[in-house]
C-alpha positions as CSV (number, residue, x, y, z in Angstrom):
1,M,-0.2,0.2,0.0
2,A,1.3,3.3,-0.8
3,G,2.6,5.7,2.2
4,D,1.5,9.0,0.7
5,N,-1.7,8.8,2.3
6,I,-1.4,6.6,5.5
7,F,-1.2,8.5,8.6
8,V,0.0,7.0,12.1
9,G,-1.1,8.0,15.4
10,L,1.1,6.7,18.8
11,D,-0.2,7.7,22.4
12,F,2.2,6.7,25.2
13,G,0.2,5.7,28.0
14,T,0.4,5.0,31.2
15,T,-1.0,1.4,31.3
16,K,-1.0,0.6,27.3
17,I,1.1,2.0,24.4
18,C,-1.3,2.1,21.3
19,V,-0.8,2.1,17.2
20,V,-3.5,3.3,14.9
21,V,-2.9,3.5,11.3
22,A,-5.3,5.2,9.2
23,S,-5.7,5.7,4.9
24,K,-7.1,9.2,3.3
25,N,-9.6,8.7,1.1
26,E,-10.5,10.7,-2.0
27,D,-12.9,12.9,-0.3
28,G,-10.6,13.7,3.2
29,S,-12.0,11.3,5.3
30,L,-10.1,8.9,7.5
31,D,-10.5,4.9,7.6
32,I,-8.5,2.8,10.4
33,I,-7.1,0.1,8.9
34,G,-4.8,-1.1,11.7
35,L,-4.6,-0.9,15.6
36,G,-1.9,-2.0,17.9
37,K,-1.6,-1.7,21.6
38,A,0.8,-3.3,24.4
39,P,1.3,-2.9,27.7
40,S,3.3,-0.1,28.9
41,E,6.1,-1.1,31.0
42,G,8.1,2.1,30.9
43,I,5.9,5.3,31.4
44,R,4.4,6.8,34.9
45,R,2.1,9.4,34.6
46,G,2.9,10.3,31.0
47,V,6.5,9.9,31.2
48,V,9.2,7.5,30.4
49,V,10.9,6.4,33.4
50,N,12.5,3.4,31.0
51,I,13.6,3.8,27.3
52,D,14.0,-0.3,26.9
53,A,10.7,-1.1,28.4
54,T,9.3,1.5,26.1
55,V,11.3,0.3,23.3
56,A,9.9,-3.2,23.5
57,S,6.3,-1.4,24.1
58,I,6.3,0.4,21.0
59,K,7.7,-2.4,18.5
60,D,5.3,-4.9,19.9
61,A,2.4,-2.2,19.5
62,V,3.6,-1.3,15.7
63,A,4.2,-5.4,15.2
64,E,0.4,-5.4,15.7
65,A,-0.8,-3.1,14.3
66,E,1.5,-3.5,11.1
67,R,0.5,-6.9,10.6
68,M,-3.5,-5.7,10.5
69,S,-3.1,-2.9,8.2
70,G,-0.9,-4.6,5.5
71,V,1.9,-0.8,6.4
72,Q,5.6,-0.8,7.3
73,I,5.1,2.0,9.5
74,K,8.0,4.6,9.5
75,R,6.9,7.8,11.4
76,A,4.2,8.5,14.0
77,T,2.7,11.1,15.4
78,A,3.0,10.6,19.2
79,G,1.3,12.2,22.0
80,I,2.5,13.6,25.4
81,A,1.1,14.4,28.7
82,G,2.0,14.4,32.5
83,G,2.5,16.7,34.9
84,H,5.1,18.9,33.6
85,I,2.9,20.0,31.1
86,K,2.2,23.7,32.0
87,S,-0.1,26.8,29.5
88,F,-0.8,29.7,30.1
89,N,-2.6,32.7,27.4
90,Q,-0.5,35.5,25.9
91,R,-1.2,38.6,23.8
92,G,1.5,40.0,21.0
93,T,1.3,43.3,18.9
94,I,2.8,44.7,15.9
95,A,2.6,47.9,14.3
96,V,1.7,47.8,10.6
97,K,3.6,50.2,8.8
98,G,1.6,53.1,6.5
99,G,-2.2,51.0,7.7
100,R,-1.4,48.7,4.7
101,E,-3.3,45.2,4.3
102,I,-2.0,42.6,6.3
103,T,0.4,39.6,5.3
104,H,1.1,36.4,6.2
105,K,4.4,37.6,7.3
106,D,2.8,40.1,10.2
107,V,0.4,37.2,11.3
108,E,3.8,35.1,11.8
109,R,5.4,38.4,13.2
110,V,2.6,38.5,15.7
111,I,2.6,35.3,16.8
112,E,6.1,34.9,17.4
113,T,5.7,38.0,19.7
114,A,3.0,36.6,21.5
115,A,5.3,33.5,22.2
116,A,8.5,35.7,23.0
117,T,8.2,35.1,27.0
118,N,10.5,33.7,29.7
119,I,9.9,29.8,29.7
120,T,11.1,28.1,33.1
121,V,14.6,26.4,32.8
122,G,14.2,23.1,31.0
123,N,11.0,23.4,29.6
124,E,10.5,24.4,25.8
125,I,7.3,25.4,24.0
126,L,5.0,22.3,22.5
127,A,2.5,24.7,20.9
128,I,1.0,27.7,20.0
129,L,-2.5,27.9,19.4
130,P,-3.7,31.0,18.1
131,Q,-7.0,32.5,19.7
132,Q,-8.0,35.2,18.2
133,F,-6.4,38.5,16.7
134,I,-7.2,42.2,17.3
135,L,-6.9,44.7,14.8
136,D,-7.3,48.3,15.5
137,G,-9.6,47.4,18.5
138,Q,-11.9,45.4,16.3
139,S,-12.3,41.4,18.5
140,E,-13.3,38.5,17.3
141,I,-11.0,37.9,14.2
142,K,-9.9,34.7,13.1
143,D,-8.1,35.4,10.0
144,P,-6.5,38.8,9.1
145,V,-5.0,38.2,5.9
146,G,-6.4,41.1,3.6
147,M,-7.6,43.9,6.2
148,T,-6.4,46.8,6.2
149,G,-5.0,48.2,9.7
150,V,-1.9,50.1,11.6
151,R,-2.1,47.6,14.8
152,L,-2.3,44.3,14.9
153,E,-2.8,42.0,18.1
154,A,-2.9,38.3,18.5
155,D,-4.0,36.6,21.9
156,V,-2.8,32.8,22.0
157,H,-2.6,30.3,24.2
158,I,0.9,28.5,24.4
159,I,1.7,25.2,26.2
160,T,4.8,24.3,27.2
161,G,6.6,20.6,28.7
162,A,9.8,19.5,29.9
163,V,12.5,19.3,27.2
164,S,13.7,16.0,28.4
165,S,10.2,14.0,28.5
166,A,9.9,15.4,24.6
167,Q,13.2,14.0,24.1
168,N,12.8,10.7,25.6
169,I,9.6,10.2,23.8
170,V,11.6,10.8,20.4
171,K,14.4,8.7,21.7
172,S,12.2,5.9,22.6
173,C,10.9,6.2,19.0
174,E,13.9,6.6,16.9
175,K,15.6,3.2,19.0
176,A,11.9,1.5,18.0
177,G,12.9,2.4,14.2
178,I,9.8,5.0,13.7
179,I,10.4,8.6,13.2
180,V,8.4,11.6,15.5
181,D,6.6,14.2,12.8
182,D,5.2,15.9,16.0
183,I,4.4,15.7,19.5
184,V,0.8,16.7,20.8
185,L,-0.7,17.6,23.7
186,E,-2.8,14.4,24.2
187,Q,-6.6,15.7,25.4
188,L,-6.1,18.3,21.9
189,A,-5.6,15.2,20.0
190,S,-8.5,13.5,21.9
191,S,-10.4,16.5,21.0
192,E,-9.8,16.1,17.4
193,S,-11.7,12.4,17.4
194,V,-14.6,13.3,20.1
195,L,-15.8,17.4,19.2
196,S,-17.5,18.4,17.1
197,D,-16.9,22.0,15.5
198,D,-20.3,23.3,16.8
199,E,-19.1,22.1,20.4
200,K,-15.9,24.6,19.9
201,E,-17.8,27.1,18.9
202,I,-20.1,27.3,21.5
203,G,-17.9,26.3,24.2
204,V,-16.8,23.1,25.5
205,C,-14.5,20.8,28.3
206,I,-12.8,17.8,27.6
207,I,-12.0,15.6,30.2
208,D,-9.6,13.2,29.3
209,G,-9.0,10.5,31.8
210,G,-6.2,8.2,31.1
211,G,-4.4,5.8,33.3
212,G,-1.7,8.3,35.0
213,T,-3.5,11.3,34.7
214,S,-6.8,13.4,33.8
215,D,-6.3,16.3,31.4
216,L,-8.6,18.8,30.7
217,A,-8.8,21.2,27.7
218,V,-11.8,24.2,27.1
219,Y,-12.5,25.8,24.0
220,K,-15.4,28.7,23.0
221,Q,-14.9,30.4,19.7
222,G,-13.6,27.6,18.0
223,A,-9.7,27.7,19.9
224,V,-8.4,26.6,22.8
225,F,-8.2,28.9,25.3
226,H,-7.5,26.8,28.9
227,T,-5.6,23.4,29.2
228,A,-4.7,21.1,32.4
229,A,-3.5,18.1,33.8
230,L,-3.7,16.3,36.9
231,L,-1.9,13.4,38.3
232,I,-5.0,10.9,39.3
233,G,-5.7,8.3,36.7
234,G,-7.0,5.2,36.3
235,R,-4.1,3.8,38.0
236,N,-5.3,5.3,41.9
237,F,-9.0,4.0,40.8
238,T,-6.9,0.5,40.9
239,K,-4.5,1.0,44.1
240,D,-7.8,2.4,45.7
241,L,-10.0,-0.9,45.4
242,A,-6.8,-3.2,46.0
243,I,-6.1,-1.3,49.5
244,G,-10.2,-0.7,50.3
245,L,-10.8,-4.5,49.3
246,N,-7.4,-6.1,50.5
247,T,-6.8,-7.6,47.1
248,P,-3.6,-7.7,44.7
249,E,-3.4,-5.0,42.3
250,S,-3.8,-6.9,39.2
251,E,-7.7,-8.5,40.7
252,A,-8.5,-4.9,41.5
253,E,-7.9,-3.7,37.9
254,K,-9.8,-6.7,36.4
255,L,-12.8,-5.8,38.8
256,K,-12.9,-2.4,37.8
257,I,-12.9,-2.8,34.1
258,K,-15.7,-5.3,34.9
259,H,-17.7,-3.7,37.6
260,G,-16.6,-0.3,37.9
261,C,-19.4,2.3,38.8
262,V,-19.0,5.6,40.5
263,W,-23.0,6.4,40.5
264,M,-24.5,4.2,43.6
265,P,-28.1,4.7,42.2
266,M,-27.4,2.6,39.9
267,V,-26.1,-0.3,41.6
268,E,-28.6,-2.5,44.2
269,E,-28.2,-3.0,47.5
270,D,-28.1,-6.6,47.8
271,D,-25.6,-7.1,44.5
272,V,-22.5,-9.2,45.6
273,I,-19.0,-9.7,43.8
274,E,-16.4,-12.2,44.5
275,V,-13.3,-10.6,45.6
276,P,-9.7,-12.6,45.3
277,T,-8.0,-12.1,48.7
278,V,-4.1,-12.1,49.3
279,G,-2.0,-14.5,51.7
280,G,-3.7,-17.9,49.8
281,R,-7.0,-17.4,51.6
282,P,-10.2,-18.3,49.7
283,P,-11.9,-15.6,47.8
284,R,-14.7,-13.9,49.8
285,E,-18.1,-12.1,48.7
286,V,-18.3,-7.9,49.2
287,G,-21.5,-6.0,48.2
288,K,-21.4,-4.0,44.9
289,P,-22.0,-1.1,46.7
290,V,-19.1,-1.0,49.0
291,V,-17.0,-1.4,45.4
292,T,-19.3,1.5,43.8
293,Q,-18.1,3.7,46.9
294,I,-14.3,3.2,46.8
295,L,-14.6,4.3,43.3
296,Q,-16.8,7.8,43.1
297,A,-15.2,8.8,46.4
298,R,-12.2,8.8,43.6
299,A,-14.4,10.5,40.6
300,E,-15.8,13.1,42.8
301,E,-12.1,14.4,43.9
302,V,-11.3,14.2,40.1
303,F,-14.7,16.5,39.3
304,Q,-14.1,18.7,42.3
305,I,-10.1,19.8,41.5
306,F,-11.7,20.1,37.8
307,K,-14.7,22.2,38.6
308,G,-12.3,24.4,40.6
309,E,-9.9,25.1,38.0
310,L,-13.0,25.7,35.6
311,Q,-14.4,28.4,38.2
312,Y,-10.8,29.8,39.2
313,K,-10.2,30.7,35.3
314,G,-13.9,31.9,34.9
315,L,-14.5,29.7,32.4
316,M,-17.7,27.5,34.1
317,D,-20.2,30.1,32.3
318,H,-18.5,30.0,28.9
319,L,-19.6,25.9,28.7
320,G,-22.6,26.1,26.1
321,A,-21.9,22.5,25.4
322,G,-21.2,21.1,28.4
323,V,-18.7,18.8,29.3
324,V,-17.6,15.7,27.4
325,I,-15.6,12.8,28.9
326,T,-12.7,10.6,26.8
327,G,-10.5,8.4,27.6
328,G,-10.9,5.1,30.2
329,L,-12.6,7.4,32.7
330,A,-15.5,7.4,30.2
331,N,-15.8,3.7,30.9
332,H,-17.0,3.8,34.2
333,D,-20.7,2.9,34.8
334,G,-22.5,6.2,35.7
335,I,-19.9,8.7,35.0
336,E,-21.8,11.5,33.1
337,H,-24.7,11.4,35.9
338,L,-21.9,12.0,39.0
339,A,-20.2,14.6,37.0
340,A,-23.4,16.4,35.4
341,E,-24.1,16.7,39.3
342,I,-20.6,17.8,40.4
343,L,-20.0,20.6,37.6
344,G,-23.8,21.8,36.7
345,V,-23.6,21.6,33.2
346,P,-24.6,18.5,30.7
347,V,-22.1,15.8,30.2
348,R,-21.9,13.3,27.3
349,L,-19.4,10.5,27.0
350,G,-16.6,11.1,23.6
351,K,-15.8,8.2,21.3
352,P,-14.4,8.0,18.4
353,D,-16.8,8.7,15.8
354,K,-15.3,10.3,12.6
355,V,-13.5,7.3,11.1
356,G,-14.8,4.6,8.9
357,G,-12.8,1.3,7.9
358,L,-12.0,-0.7,10.7
359,A,-14.3,1.7,13.2
360,D,-15.5,-0.9,15.3
361,Y,-12.2,-1.7,16.8
362,V,-11.6,1.9,17.7
363,T,-14.8,2.9,19.0
364,D,-14.2,3.1,22.8
365,P,-13.1,6.2,24.6
366,K,-10.1,4.7,25.3
367,Y,-8.7,5.0,21.7
368,A,-10.1,8.4,21.6
369,T,-6.2,9.8,21.9
370,V,-4.7,7.6,19.1
371,V,-7.2,8.4,16.4
372,G,-7.3,11.7,17.3
373,L,-3.3,11.9,16.7
374,A,-4.0,9.9,13.4
375,M,-6.5,12.4,12.3
376,V,-4.0,15.7,13.1
377,A,-0.9,13.2,11.1
378,A,-3.4,13.4,8.7
379,R,-4.2,17.1,8.8
380,K,-0.4,18.3,8.7
381,G,0.3,16.2,6.3
382,H,2.6,13.8,8.2
383,Q,2.8,10.6,5.6
384,Q,4.0,7.9,5.7
385,G,5.5,8.5,2.1
386,N,6.7,11.8,3.3
387,K,10.5,11.6,2.7
388,L,12.4,14.5,4.4
389,S,16.2,15.3,5.0
390,G,18.1,14.4,8.0
391,S,17.9,17.9,9.3
392,D,14.3,18.7,8.7
393,E,13.4,15.4,10.4
394,K,15.0,16.7,13.5
395,A,13.1,20.2,13.1
396,F,9.7,18.9,13.2
397,V,10.1,17.8,17.3
398,N,11.9,21.5,18.1
399,V,10.2,24.7,18.5
400,L,10.9,26.3,15.3
401,G,9.8,23.3,13.4
402,R,6.0,23.0,15.0
403,M,5.6,26.5,14.3
404,K,6.6,26.0,10.6
405,S,4.1,23.2,10.5
406,W,1.5,25.3,12.3
407,F,1.9,28.1,9.9
408,G,1.8,26.0,6.7
409,E,-1.5,24.3,8.0
410,F,-2.9,27.6,8.7
411,F,-2.7,29.2,5.5
């Protein structure tokens, strides 16, 4: 199969590494043609902690995706997450001499001005996301090119992350024989696959609950206005069950997947679950309400923290389309009811639904990120047949390369 219409997403999860292979049709739609996954042994809370173990997991996931798709995977768009991710909004201003028409160079210059800010030592800019342009006091302009004015301003959302974390992702992929075309914040990738343009325009918050972190992004007027990461994920739910039920974590994980519920009204008082114990003791029976109480307490903590974050940023009144929950967190029964009660806005579950082909393999919230990464790769033209020089390949994983990629896509 030709590589000029094949795109790959690679999700570095705390519990699993996923690879999705997609092909682009003539009408621009994407078909899923391959999916590979492997247990993630070298990643904790979105950060690579063991290169060799991560490389082995990547190779296993890539091999499975290659067998299913019949495509040799050479490059991919990778996801990044973790507590090291920080973000903030910034404004840049430039003067336009003579009140002439705004050009692409002017837009590039005002974006660069907005991005000229002090970054914590050891961090780098991962993304610069324009929110709006302001020309001579007129706001809410999406593309000022061709308009006339003397003062051009740009509001942007800047996302930064640890240089070492990005480098370790690239290094792990290179050792596995994969070139990294781009590194994308995971909740933004998930947004690609589960949010509609109307939701982004009206105002929506996506909460992507993974194994090691729970990540948030808020859109309004079609642009990203806030992102945040919480170092609580599926692993915390599992550990709570293991401690509360006195059972091994491996068994607690199985119980969570099979009986995971976070909404007490959905549970019958006389429901009973068999729980394995430790020390060679026989299994014992535990009421399902006990399991639900443990999981609900942790889920309430996640949503209460995010509610406080949204209130602090003054964004609660801008969520006309409510909240969309995706990732493994969305697979807990009753999660949308609990979230709606705490947040006080409409809540729905987000599943990848914008692709064809083997879509039934990925129609699950836990695949939202990896499908979104493949969609980003397709939108930016990072196909398998795209041959770059060695210097250009390295440029894609630094700030300048990502800015060039953004400008090429925007215009």
